[in-house]
C-alpha positions in Angstrom: 14.2 40.5 43.6 12.8 44.1 44.5 14.5 47.1 44.4 14.0 50.2 46.1 16.0 53.5 45.5 16.0 56.1 48.6 18.6 58.5 48.6 18.2 59.6 52.6 16.6 57.5 55.6 16.1 59.2 59.0 14.1 59.3 61.8 11.8 62.7 62.4 14.9 64.4 64.5 17.6 63.4 62.1 19.5 61.9 64.8 19.4 58.1 63.9 18.8 55.8 61.0 17.1 52.3 60.3 18.6 49.3 61.7 19.1 46.8 59.0 19.3 43.1 59.6 20.6 40.4 57.8 23.0 40.3 55.3 23.4 43.6 54.1 25.5 43.8 50.1 26.7 46.9 48.9 27.1 46.8 45.3 28.1 50.2 43.7 31.6 50.7 42.4 32.2 54.2 44.0 32.7 54.6 47.9 30.8 54.4 51.0 30.7 56.9 53.4 30.8 56.5 57.2 30.2 58.8 60.1 32.9 61.4 60.2 34.0 63.3 63.5 36.6 64.7 65.8 37.9 63.1 69.0 35.4 65.3 71.1 32.4 64.3 68.8 32.9 60.5 69.4 29.7 59.6 70.7 29.2 58.7 74.2 27.6 55.2 74.1 28.3 53.3 70.3 27.3 50.0 70.2 30.5 47.6 70.0 31.5 47.3 66.3 30.6 51.1 65.4 33.0 52.5 62.9 33.5 56.2 62.1 36.5 58.3 60.5 38.3 60.7 63.1 39.3 64.0 61.5 42.0 64.5 64.2 44.1 61.0 63.9 42.8 60.9 60.0 42.3 57.0 60.7 38.9 55.0 60.6 38.6 54.1 64.3 35.6 51.0 65.8 34.2 51.0 69.4 36.0 47.9 71.3 34.0 48.5 74.4 34.8 48.1 78.0 37.5 49.8 79.2 39.2 50.2 76.0 36.6 52.2 73.9 37.8 53.8 70.3 40.6 51.7 68.4 42.0 52.7 65.1 41.5 50.1 62.1 44.9 49.2 61.4 45.8 49.7 57.8 49.3 48.9 57.9 50.9 45.4 56.6 53.0 43.4 58.9 54.7 42.0 55.8 55.4 45.3 54.1 59.1 46.2 54.6 60.2 43.3 56.7 57.1 43.7 59.2 56.8 46.1 62.2 60.5 46.3 63.1 62.0 47.8 66.5 65.4 49.1 66.7 68.2 49.4 69.8 70.9 51.7 69.2 73.9 52.6 71.1 73.9 52.1 74.9 76.2 50.5 77.5 77.6 48.3 79.0 79.1 50.7 81.4 81.8 52.4 81.6 82.8 51.7 77.6 79.8 52.5 75.1 78.3 51.0 71.8 77.9 52.1 68.4 75.7 48.8 67.5 72.1 49.2 66.1 70.3 46.0 66.2 66.8 45.6 65.1 63.5 42.6 66.3 60.3 41.9 64.0 58.0 43.0 67.0 55.4 40.6 65.8 57.5 37.3 66.1 59.7 36.3 69.2 63.4 36.2 68.8 66.8 37.4 69.1 67.9 40.7 68.2 69.7 40.7 64.3 72.5 43.3 63.6 71.7 46.1 61.6 74.8 48.5 61.3 76.6 51.1 63.4 75.8 55.0 64.5 78.8 57.5 63.8 79.7 58.0 67.4 79.1 55.6 70.9 76.5 57.2 73.3 77.1 55.2 76.6 73.5 55.7 77.7 70.2 57.5 77.4 69.8 58.7 74.0 66.5 58.6 72.2 64.6 57.4 69.0 61.8 59.1 67.0 60.6 57.6 63.4 58.1 57.2 60.8 57.1 54.0 59.3 60.5 54.2 56.9 63.3 56.2 58.9 64.5 55.8 62.1 66.3 58.7 63.9 68.3 58.8 67.0 69.7 61.8 69.0 71.8 62.6 71.9 73.2 60.6 74.6 76.3 60.3 76.6 79.5 60.1 75.1 82.6 59.3 76.7 84.5 61.0 74.3 82.7 64.2 74.2 80.4 64.4 76.9 76.4 65.0 76.0 76.2 65.3 72.6 73.4 67.2 70.4 74.0 64.6 67.1 70.9 63.7 65.1 71.1 60.9 62.8 69.0 58.6 60.5 68.7 54.9 59.2 66.2 53.5 56.4 64.7 50.9 58.2 63.7 48.5 55.3 67.6 48.0 54.4 70.7 47.6 57.0 73.5 50.0 57.2 74.9 52.5 59.0 73.6 56.1 60.0 73.5 58.9 57.9 73.8 62.6 59.3 70.6 64.4 59.8 71.9 67.5 62.1 71.8 68.8 65.3 69.5 69.5 68.2 69.2 72.9 69.9 71.7 71.7 73.1 73.7 68.6 73.9 71.4 66.4 76.4 71.1 62.4 77.5 68.0 61.4 78.9 65.5 62.6 76.4 61.8 61.8 75.6 61.3 60.9 72.2 58.0 60.7 70.0 56.7 61.3 66.8 53.2 61.2 64.7 55.1 60.2 61.4 55.6 64.1 60.0 57.4 65.3 63.3 59.7 63.8 65.5 60.1 65.5 69.1 63.0 65.6 71.6 61.3 66.6 75.1 63.7 67.7 78.3 66.8 66.0 79.2 69.8 65.9 81.1 72.3 68.5 80.7 75.3 69.1 83.2 74.7 69.4 86.1 70.8 69.0 86.1 67.8 68.4 84.0 66.4 71.0 81.4 62.4 71.7 80.2 63.8 72.4 76.3 61.2 70.4 73.8 62.8 70.8 70.1 61.2 69.3 67.1 62.0 68.2 63.6 60.6 67.3 60.2 61.7 63.6 59.6 61.4 63.4 56.0 63.8 66.6 55.8 67.1 67.0 57.3 68.3 69.7 59.2 68.5 71.0 62.9 66.0 70.8 65.5 63.9 74.1 66.1 62.5 75.3 69.7 59.0 73.7 70.1 58.3 74.8 73.8 59.0 74.1 77.2 58.3 70.8 79.4 56.5 71.7 82.4 59.4 71.3 84.7 63.2 70.6 84.0 63.5 66.5 84.4 66.8 64.9 83.5 65.9 61.5 82.1 62.5 61.2 80.6 60.3 58.5 78.5 57.7 59.6 75.7 54.8 57.6 74.3 52.6 58.9 71.3 49.1 58.7 69.3 49.3 60.5 66.1 47.9 63.7 67.3 49.3 64.0 71.4 52.8 63.1 73.0 52.9 62.2 76.7 55.7 62.4 78.8 56.9 61.1 81.9 59.4 62.8 83.8 62.0 61.8 86.4 62.3 62.7 89.9 58.8 62.9 90.1 55.6 61.3 89.7 54.2 63.9 86.9 53.0 63.4 83.5 52.8 66.2 80.9 51.6 66.3 77.0 52.0 68.1 73.5 50.1 68.2 70.7 52.6 67.4 68.2 51.2 69.3 65.1 51.5 72.9 67.0 54.2 74.3 69.1 53.9 75.2 72.8 54.4 74.7 76.1 53.8 71.0 77.4 50.3 70.9 79.9 49.6 68.6 82.8 48.1 65.1 82.3 48.2 63.3 85.6 50.9 61.8 88.0 51.8 58.0 88.6 52.2 56.0 91.7 55.4 56.8 92.7 58.4 58.7 91.8 61.2 57.4 89.5 64.8 58.9 89.3 65.4 58.3 85.8 65.5 55.3 83.8 62.2 53.8 82.3 60.8 53.4 79.1 57.6 53.6 76.8 55.5 51.7 74.6 52.4 52.6 72.7 49.9 51.8 70.3 47.4 54.5 68.9 45.3 54.2 72.1 47.2 53.4 75.2 51.1 54.3 76.0 52.7 52.0 78.8 55.8 52.9 81.4 57.9 50.4 82.4 60.9 49.8 84.5 63.0 52.6 86.1 65.1 53.8 89.2 63.1 54.4 92.3 66.2 55.6 94.2 67.7 52.4 95.0 67.8 49.2 92.5 65.4 49.1 89.7 61.4 48.6 89.0 60.0 45.9 87.6 56.5 47.7 87.5 54.2 48.8 84.5 51.8 51.6 84.4 49.3 52.9 81.7 47.3 55.6 80.4 44.8 56.1 77.9 46.6 58.7 75.6 43.3 60.5 74.2 42.5 61.4 78.1 44.2 62.9 80.9 44.4 60.9 84.1 46.7 59.4 86.4 48.3 55.9 85.5 46.9 52.9 86.2 48.6 49.3 87.0 49.4 46.7 84.0 51.7 44.1 85.3 55.3 43.3 85.7 58.2 43.2 83.6 60.1 39.8 83.9 63.0 41.1 85.8 63.3 44.7 87.5 65.6 46.9 85.5 66.4 50.6 84.5 67.6 52.3 81.7 65.4 50.0 79.6 64.0 50.9 76.0 60.8 50.5 74.8 59.7 49.5 70.9 56.1 49.2 69.6 53.6 47.5 67.0 50.0 48.4 66.6 49.2 45.1 69.0 52.7 44.6 71.0 55.4 46.4 73.3 58.9 44.9 73.7 61.6 46.2 76.3 64.8 46.1 75.6 67.6 45.5 78.1 68.5 47.9 80.6 70.4 47.4 84.0 69.2 44.6 86.5 68.0 44.9 90.0 70.1 42.2 91.2 73.5 43.2 92.6 76.0 44.2 91.5 73.7 45.7 89.2 74.8 44.4 86.0 73.5 45.2 82.1 71.3 42.7 80.7 70.4 41.8 77.2 66.6 40.7 78.0 64.1 41.4 75.7 60.6 41.1 77.4 57.0 41.8 75.5 53.4 42.8 76.6 50.2 43.1 74.5 49.1 46.7 74.5 45.5 46.4 74.8 45.5 44.0 77.4 46.7 44.1 81.3 49.4 41.3 82.8 52.7 40.6 83.1 55.2 40.7 80.5 56.6 37.6 78.6 59.9 36.3 77.2 60.5 37.5 73.6 64.5 36.5 73.2 67.9 38.4 73.8 69.8 41.3 72.5 73.1 40.8 71.0 75.0 42.0 73.6 73.8 43.3 77.1 73.4 46.9 77.7 71.5 49.7 79.0 70.3 53.2 77.9 70.9 54.0 74.0 68.0 54.8 71.7 64.8 52.8 70.4 62.1 53.6 67.7 60.3 51.4 65.2 58.0 51.6 62.3 54.4 50.6 64.0 54.4 52.8 67.0 51.3 55.0 68.0 51.9 58.1 66.3 51.6 55.9 63.0 
């Protein structure tokens, strides 16, 4: 077998290298260095299967082609710590409230399983943020105390009740939650008698009170968020606008684009590192079954994704790198009962949601998070 030792191979202008055909073996015991660059430095027309290290997201990514583009190489293991779990805490049924936490394993199908309890009862519209190991719930409306500023956390790999984390800067419900695994973001929300534009943040691994981040583009009373590891995209209520922030910094939100049709309140979001999907909501009467998606790394308007199995509002979303699940909500059918329905979609496709299973109790609102969303 012949052997050639060459340190560098490139064309005359150093813009490319040779094409190697057949089976190529790298026998060294050190390491292989792929191309490195930021999101802005992604090549325009790479071949499908091209691989690089993204210095913004700190992940390997490969080019899928078509409309999907660049996708992170998933490095997590579905079997670690019980798999990718999605958690739902608190919520209805109206006019009562719940402090129950339950979870689903997103890669499977099945019903919710009891996990533990929060320390307070939140009737509706709290929120959740998370790392791979810790889930955090905040805000909501408590019949006993109005809009609350509590923040509490769980350790996702073990069942049990929440532990106190700290407080948000202001008690509110309808908060949009987002996370890059290090920071948790609480954006906008409803205070009496209207919405606010406040954005707070916490460091997930450390307990303590939330700190001011900046302001949403406009006050909005019930919101939903999706995120990659760098960017959080916020869908406000009472309008069709979308805004975004860069989570590792602080500052005010910027305009992202628009969705088709305005939503009064109560939609949910699911996401992986590439794509965010918003579904459900209250259009002024009844409830929507529609879903629209965005590509998080760009700006632009929402695109139709498909339909939920039923129209509902006050619905929560949880995600793995491949799948999004929609939990509970209030039905479109009169007299608008709360439901225990769980749907799912494959995030990188388009199409209608499919039945996943049921929550342990029919309820709307509450907070939700997972250990496999797009920020991780």
